[in-house]
N, C-alpha and C positions, 0 to 999 in steps of 0.2 A: 840828758845825761851825756857826759863826755867819756872818752876811753879811760882817762885817769880816774873818774868817779866809779866806773864799772870795775876797774882793777882794784880800787880801794875796797869796794864792797866784796869782791871775790876773794881777796887775799886773806880774809879772816876764816875762810872755809877750808875744809879738808880738800887738798888738790886731787884726791882720788875719787871724789864724788862725781856721779854722772850729772850732766847739765841738761836741763829741759827748759823750754820756752813756754810760759803759761799764756794761753791765747783765749780771747773772747769770753767776757764775763757771762754772756747769755748761754753759751754752751762751753763751759770751762774744760778744756783739754790740756794735756801736757804734750808738747811737741819736742822732738829732738832737734838739736841745732846742727846745721851743716857748716857750710863755708862762712868765713868772716872775710868781708871784702871792704876795701876803701874805694870811694867814688865821690861823685859830685851829687850832693843832695839839693833840696829846694833852696837852702840858704848858704850853700857852699860845700866845702869838703865834709864828708861824713863817713862813718863806718856802719856797715850793715851786717847783721847776724841772719843768715839764711835759715828758714824753717826747713827741716829735712824729713818731715813725716810725723803723723799723729801717733802717739805712743799709748796713752791711757787717759781716762778721765782724771781731771785734777782732783786730788784728795780734798774733801770738804774743809779740813783744817787749813790748807793752803788758800782756798777761796776766802775763808774767814780772815786769814792774815793779810790778804790783799784787799780786804773790804769789798769783795765781790759777793753779791747775793745771787744765788742760782735761780733761774726761772722767773725772774721779775723783770 
């Protein structure tokens, strides 16, 4: 995904919504997002969204939407 693709997906949402990072299908949690930085990745320039702490279990409806099955 590119920055432009991420912006495109986010621009349809309410800008006042909190943002979480969904992590690990085996133990689905929602994490808060911290800094956003630009640096050099494996294949060249890249943007990174930093995880800033675990907040709560990922709601089952979100796991389903992501096609993640819990505990399998």
